C-alpha positions in Angstrom: -27.8 26.9 39.0 -27.1 27.3 42.8 -26.8 23.5 43.0 -24.2 23.3 40.3 -22.0 26.1 41.8 -22.4 24.7 45.3 -21.2 21.3 44.0 -18.0 22.8 42.3 -17.2 24.7 45.5 -17.5 21.5 47.7 -15.6 19.3 45.2 -13.0 21.9 44.0 -10.2 19.3 43.6 -12.5 16.9 41.8 -13.6 19.9 39.4 -10.0 20.7 38.6 -9.2 17.0 38.0 -12.1 16.7 35.5 -11.2 19.9 33.9 -7.6 18.7 33.3 -8.8 15.3 31.9 -11.2 17.1 29.4 -8.4 19.3 28.2 -6.1 16.1 27.8 -9.0 14.5 25.7 -9.6 17.4 23.7 -5.9 17.8 22.8 -5.6 14.1 21.9 -8.6 14.3 19.5 -7.5 17.5 17.8 -3.9 15.8 17.5 -5.5 12.8 15.9 -7.5 14.9 13.3 -4.4 16.9 12.5 -2.4 13.8 11.9 -5.0 12.3 9.6 -5.2 15.5 7.5 -1.5 15.6 7.0 -1.4 11.9 5.6 -1.1 12.5 1.8 -0.8 9.1 0.7 -4.3 8.0 -0.8 -3.3 4.5 -1.7 -2.5 2.2 1.3 0.8 0.3 1.5 0.1 -3.4 0.4 -0.3 -5.6 3.4 1.8 -8.3 1.7 4.8 -6.0 1.0 7.9 -7.5 2.9 11.4 -6.0 3.3 14.0 -7.2 0.7 17.8 -7.1 1.2 19.9 -7.0 -0.9 18.0 -5.9 -3.9 17.7 -8.6 -6.6 18.2 -5.9 -9.4 21.3 -4.0 -10.0 20.4 -1.2 -12.5 22.7 1.7 -11.6 22.0 4.2 -14.4 18.2 4.5 -14.2 16.3 6.9 -11.9 13.3 4.5 -11.3 14.4 0.7 -11.5 11.6 -1.6 -12.7 12.4 -5.2 -12.6 11.4 -6.9 -16.0 9.4 -10.0 -16.0 8.7 -11.9 -19.2 6.6 -14.9 -17.7 4.4 -15.3 -14.7 3.4 -18.8 -13.6 0.2 -19.6 -11.6 -1.4 -22.7 -10.2 -4.9 -23.3 -11.2 -5.6 -25.3 -8.1 -4.6 -22.4 -5.7 -6.3 -19.2 -4.7 -3.0 -17.6 -3.5 -0.3 -17.4 -6.1 3.5 -17.0 -5.9 4.9 -13.8 -7.5 8.0 -11.5 -7.2 6.8 -8.0 -7.3 9.8 -6.1 -6.2 10.5 -2.5 -5.7 14.2 -2.1 -5.4 15.9 -0.1 -2.6 17.5 2.6 -5.0 13.9 3.8 -5.9 12.3 7.0 -4.5 8.9 6.0 -5.5 6.4 3.4 -4.5 4.8 0.9 -6.9 1.3 0.0 -7.5 1.3 -3.1 -9.9 -1.7 -3.9 -12.0 -2.0 -7.2 -13.9 -4.2 -7.4 -16.9 -5.3 -10.2 -19.3 -4.7 -9.7 -23.0 -8.4 -8.4 -23.2 -7.5 -5.7 -20.8 -9.4 -7.3 -17.9 -7.8 -6.4 -14.5 -7.1 -9.6 -12.5 -4.8 -8.0 -10.0 -3.9 -4.6 -8.5 -1.6 -4.1 -5.6 -1.7 -1.4 -3.0 1.6 0.6 -2.6 4.8 -1.2 -2.6 7.5 1.1 -0.9 11.0 0.9 -2.1 13.0 -1.9 -0.7 9.8 -4.1 -0.3 8.3 -6.9 -2.4 5.2 -8.9 -2.6 5.6 -12.7 -3.0 2.0 -13.9 -2.5 -1.1 -12.5 -4.2 -4.8 -13.4 -4.7 -6.2 -12.9 -8.1 -9.6 -11.2 -8.7 -10.7 -14.2 -10.6 -9.5 -17.8 -11.0 -7.9 -18.5 -14.3 -8.3 -21.6 -16.5 -5.3 -23.5 -17.4 -3.4 -22.3 -20.4 -1.2 -19.5 -21.8 -2.3 -16.0 -21.7 0.2 -14.3 -24.2 0.7 -10.7 -24.2 -1.0 -10.1 -20.8 0.0 -6.6 -19.3 1.9 -5.8 -16.1 1.9 -2.0 -15.4 3.9 -0.4 -12.7 2.3 2.9 -11.5 4.9 5.1 -9.7 3.9 7.4 -6.8 6.1 10.0 -5.0 6.5 9.8 -1.3 3.9 12.4 -0.9 1.3 10.3 -2.8 1.3 12.1 -6.0 1.2 10.0 -9.2 4.4 10.1 -11.2 4.7 7.9 -14.3 3.8 4.5 -15.3 5.6 1.6 -17.1 3.8 -1.0 -19.1 5.2 -4.3 -20.2 3.9 -7.3 -22.0 4.1 -10.5 -20.1 3.0 -14.1 -20.7 0.9 -15.6 -17.9 1.1 -19.2 -17.7 -1.5 -21.2 -15.7 -0.7 -24.8 -14.9 
């Protein structure tokens, strides 16, 4: 014990410096933990979501605006498909979009798409054969800014694979 106290007495400035660094490090770690515990959103923002401007949809009387889609076209020779999954800027909620075949098999689910953002490229969970998948289902799950689930809207959509 005498060697340790002797070291600290001889190197007082060095001891103060290391104590200061230790306090800063501890503060940083505690701050990081605190920020993570206050992050309410459980579903991440989709990495393919990009900003849109102006909104391609003008629906002024609805609280949550959901762009209607009747048909979606896919290319059977490509892994990455072109889509237009848009969350208009007027919305206060984020969307999570699910695409299901008529047999209810999920072939795609996005992460969160915040308002004023869109997804234009997706990768399906499985490669589809050429043909028409009539009465497939597109579901818009709505999430409040704090991450709580709000409501959902489900629409029939025809998927055409060329």
